[in-house]
ZAMARGU-4260 file (C-alpha; in steps of 0.2 Angstrom, whole numbers, plus 5000, padded with zeros to 4 digits):
<rodrens>
0) 5669/5380/5922 | 5671/5367/5935 | 5687/5357/5934 | 5685/5339/5928 | 5687/5325/5940
5) 5704/5318/5937 | 5701/5302/5946 | 5688/5298/5932 | 5699/5303/5918 | 5714/5297/5908
10) 5726/5305/5896 | 5730/5297/5880 | 5739/5304/5865 | 5739/5321/5874 | 5720/5321/5876
15) 5710/5320/5892 | 5697/5307/5891 | 5683/5306/5904 | 5680/5288/5910 | 5661/5288/5911
20) 5650/5275/5903 | 5634/5281/5893 | 5623/5281/5908 | 5634/5291/5919 | 5638/5303/5905
25) 5619/5306/5902 | 5617/5310/5921 | 5632/5322/5920 | 5624/5330/5905 | 5607/5332/5913
30) 5616/5340/5928 | 5626/5352/5917 | 5610/5357/5907 | 5601/5362/5923 | 5616/5371/5930
35) 5623/5389/5926 | 5635/5395/5913 | 5636/5386/5896 | 5647/5371/5895 | 5650/5359/5881
40) 5654/5340/5877 | 5666/5334/5864 | 5667/5316/5857 | 5684/5314/5849 | 5688/5300/5837
45) 5703/5296/5826 | 5699/5310/5814 | 5700/5323/5829 | 5716/5316/5836 | 5725/5316/5820
50) 5720/5334/5817 | 5726/5339/5834 | 5743/5331/5831 | 5745/5339/5814 | 5742/5356/5824
55) 5752/5353/5839 | 5756/5371/5841 | 5738/5377/5839 | 5734/5380/5857 | 5717/5387/5854
60) 5712/5370/5846 | 5719/5360/5859 | 5710/5371/5872 | 5694/5367/5865 | 5696/5349/5871
65) 5705/5353/5887 | 5691/5365/5892 | 5676/5354/5888 | 5665/5349/5902 | 5666/5331/5896
70) 5678/5323/5883 | 5671/5306/5878 | 5680/5293/5867 | 5670/5290/5851 | 5682/5277/5844
75) 5685/5259/5847 | 5702/5260/5837 | 5707/5273/5850 | 5702/5262/5864 | 5712/5247/5857
80) 5727/5258/5855 | 5725/5264/5872 | 5724/5247/5879 | 5741/5242/5871 | 5748/5257/5881
85) 5740/5252/5898 | 5726/5265/5897 | 5708/5259/5899 | 5697/5271/5889 | 5678/5270/5889
90) 5669/5271/5872 | 5654/5282/5872 | 5648/5284/5853 | 5642/5301/5850 | 5627/5294/5840
95) 5622/5282/5854 | 5623/5296/5867 | 5613/5308/5856 | 5599/5295/5855 | 5599/5292/5873
100) 5598/5311/5877 | 5584/5314/5866 | 5575/5298/5871 | 5577/5301/5890 | 5565/5310/5901
105) 5572/5327/5897 | 5558/5340/5895 | 5569/5354/5891 | 5570/5363/5874 | 5583/5359/5862
110) 5592/5368/5848 | 5601/5363/5833 | 5616/5372/5825 | 5617/5366/5807 | 5607/5355/5796
115) 5592/5361/5786 | 5573/5361/5787 | 5572/5343/5781 | 5582/5338/5796 | 5572/5348/5808
120) 5556/5341/5801 | 5563/5324/5805 | 5568/5328/5822 | 5551/5336/5826 | 5542/5320/5819
125) 5553/5308/5830 | 5554/5319/5846 | 5537/5329/5846 | 5539/5331/5865 | 5554/5342/5862
130) 5553/5361/5859 | 5565/5364/5844 | 5575/5379/5839 | 5586/5380/5824 | 5600/5390/5817
135) 5607/5386/5800 | 5624/5395/5797 | 5632/5396/5780 | 5645/5384/5774 | 5663/5387/5778
140) 5660/5392/5797 | 5678/5387/5801 | 5685/5402/5792 | 5670/5414/5794 | 5672/5423/5810
145) 5655/5433/5806 | 5646/5416/5805 | 5654/5410/5821 | 5648/5425/5830 | 5631/5423/5823
150) 5630/5406/5831 | 5637/5413/5847 | 5623/5426/5847 | 5610/5413/5844 | 5616/5402/5858
155) 5616/5417/5870 | 5598/5421/5865 | 5590/5404/5863 | 5580/5397/5878 | 5586/5379/5874
160) 5596/5371/5887 | 5603/5357/5875 | 5612/5364/5859 | 5617/5351/5846 | 5631/5356/5835
165) 5629/5348/5818 | 5642/5358/5808 | 5656/5346/5809 | 5673/5346/5818 | 5683/5357/5822
170) 5671/5371/5819 | 5659/5364/5832 | 5672/5363/5846 | 5679/5380/5841 | 5662/5389/5842
175) 5658/5380/5858 | 5674/5387/5866 | 5669/5404/5860 | 5652/5403/5868 | 5659/5396/5884
180) 5672/5410/5885 | 5659/5424/5884 | 5649/5416/5899 | 5633/5424/5893 | 5624/5408/5887
185) 5617/5394/5897 | 5615/5375/5895 | 5626/5362/5886 | 5633/5361/5869 | 5635/5344/5861
190) 5647/5342/5847 | 5638/5327/5839 | 5643/5327/5820 | 5632/5317/5810 | 5622/5309/5824
195) 5606/5319/5821 | 5606/5313/5803 | 5608/5295/5808 | 5593/5297/5820 | 5582/5305/5807
200) 5587/5292/5793 | 5595/5305/5782 | 5611/5294/5784 | 5612/5276/5788 | 5623/5270/5802
205) 5634/5254/5802 | 5626/5238/5808 | 5629/5234/5826 | 5641/5220/5822 | 5652/5232/5812
210) 5652/5244/5826 | 5657/5231/5839 | 5672/5226/5827 | 5677/5244/5825 | 5673/5244/5807
215) 5660/5258/5807 | 5673/5269/5797 | 5673/5256/5783 | 5654/5256/5782 | 5654/5275/5781
220) 5668/5275/5768 | 5658/5263/5757 | 5642/5274/5760 | 5651/5290/5755 | 5667/5286/5746
225) 5669/5303/5737 | 5668/5313/5752 | 5676/5302/5765 | 5690/5292/5755 | 5704/5304/5760
230) 5699/5305/5779 | 5699/5286/5781 | 5712/5280/5768 | 5725/5294/5769 | 5723/5304/5785
235) 5716/5291/5797 | 5729/5278/5796 | 5742/5290/5802 | 5735/5287/5820 | 5746/5272/5821
240) 5762/5282/5818 | 5755/5295/5830 | 5753/5282/5843 | 5770/5274/5840 | 5779/5291/5842
245) 5768/5295/5858 | 5774/5279/5866 | 5791/5285/5867 | 5789/5304/5867 | 5773/5311/5873
250) 5771/5327/5864 | 5761/5337/5878
</rodrens>
């Protein structure tokens, strides 16, 4: 894998973030998709960074982010904390990037890992110019090595040059890392979370004004309180303690 351009990246909370805006990230993804071995793109937000710092000794998990071809900041909260530390991050929301990719002039076939047939019907209806492939793994991929290897096999066999991973984090990043390590697949893996569900209308995204104010998390919490209350009310706020400690003792 080609080493990232350190002149266009910055380290914050131990994570390397690439400083590309949405247009330049799209160009980079187009280039990677047309190139050789499989690479992948990660879009860490507060949830990702909190998880990483809870598992500081999990070298395999950290490597998933270190080895990504692109690591794009998907959080205005991270951007604000970085600014207080003299680090200028560029926010590229994964959902916006996904929409730009699928709405661009990309004639290449695409695959989706995760989701169901309803999601795929929505994607085919919205993007009929794209040839779609689909693999629906069982639940619990994070702790199911067999299911992970089935995804690896699918990625190595699919003709798609864009592979959207909609199985959540950190399983998306872990499986992408496995695929890249085998060097048998081609194209680009995109760890996009719920982005495809937003595009098809299966889930509603926060209004633009809430996004600009960094309140997208609040909208999602109010939309899915039972599923997300712990992430946003218990785990998420620890990012401030992580940032405070990092200011005086960077962990990595």
